[in-house]
C-alpha positions, 0 to 999 in steps of 0.5 A: 560582759559588764564592759559591753553593757557600760559601753552601750549605756554611754553611747545611749547617753551621747545619742539622747537630745539635749533637752535643756538646750532645746528648752533654752532655744524655745521659749514662749510666754503668755499672760493676761494683758487686759480684762475689760471692763474691769467690773464685770456684773451678772449678764455682762459681756467682757473681753479677755486679752492674752499677750503671747511673746517669744522669749527664746532664740528659735522660732517655734513651728507650732504655738496654740493657746487653749481655754480648758473647760470654762465655768458653766456660767461663762460663755465664750464666742471664740473657739477654745483653742486658738492657733498663733502664727509663728513668732519668727524672731526673739521678743516678737509678740502676738495678741489674742482676744476672747469675747465672753459673757456671764450668764444671767444666773451667774454666781457672784464672786471669784471666777477662774479659767484654766488655760494651756499654752503649747509650743515647739516643733514636731517631736518636741512640744512644751506645755505651760498652764496658766490661770485667768482669774476675775471677779463677778460682782452681784447685787444683794437684796435686803428684805425687812418687814415694813409694816403690819396690819390686821383687819379687824384692827382689834381682833377678838376671839372668833373673828376671821382675821386678815393679817397683812405683812408688808415686805420692803427691799432696801438693798441694791439687788432684786429679790426673787421668789419672795415667800413668807411662812408665819407659824401662828397658832390659829386655824387658817393660811400660814404661807404667802408668796410675793414674787420679785421685789426690785430695789426700794420696792415693797409688797404685801403678804396676806394671811387669813385665819380664824382667831379661835383663842384669846390672849397674846401670841408670839410666833415665828415668821420666816422670809425666804428669797433669792438674789445674786448671791443665792438663797437667803433666809430671814427669821423674826417674830411677830406678836398678836393680841386677840381680845375676848369675845365681844358682847353685842353692845347694840343689843344691850343698848336696845334692852336698856332703852326698852327698860327705860321706856317701860319704866317711864310708861309704868310711872306715867300710868301709875301717876295718871291712875293715882290722879284719877283715883284722887279726883274720884275720891274727892268727888265722892266726898262731895267737893266742888270742881270747876268743869274747865280746869277741874280745880277745887273751888272754896265753898261759899256758905249761901242761904238757899231755899229748899227748892234751890237746894234740891236743884243744886244736889240734882246738878251735883249728881249729874256732874258727878256722873259726868266726871266719873264717866270721864275719868274711868275711861 
């Protein structure tokens, strides 16, 4: 029984095809011959050339080249599987080309496409896997705070403040969805959106709040944006000084003017009154005055008759009454 089993095993080995011999007779190789252009950007079209060569002694009845599940950000115009015509003799070759395009939102960096080469004849097919690799180049955006401005320039406690933060893109790529969040300690708006900033472009982010406290305040500022390499984030800090509440300078000036004018009026009234009192006192003492200049004139001793003396006294009395009536007004 054992001899029969051994005999059958030997026959089975004899009847099996010689795989090694088949492999040596059938040989097809594939390689990437060209990727053009050599620099592939986001949203660019490019071609991949594949060189297929018969490296064996037999002409395969079947040859196909396939792209296996290309990356989602790469589109291919040709069918993923391309059948290649027979390679009738050794060292014969064929060239196939794939036209591709990177998506507008393609991720920069290395990309890999798996491929598969199948060749042989019915009942005997050889499969070889290859990889196509290439680099997608992207542009980076570089954002920074270009300037700061507050309105009013010197904010005081109780003021409504408008803080303008100007953001500049100094990179080569476009910054998209640029937004700013400033965690200031005041009541008001803390977030602002700019949108897209091209290379060497700047834009303002405006935050409005009420400065309800005084002092020096340092608070964090967060800038977010997207470029060809994905989401980016910048963290920095700003300092804002809020002065104490301003006194109404205009009111103070008006009050001071009123006080000055009132003092001057009181002084003038007092001086005028004193002058009137002095004149009245002198008149009551019997001194003589010049009517026009009201200046004291020296008395001249004259020898008068009684009639002249009475007439002089009468005129003096009338003059006194006239002066008193004038200066008492």
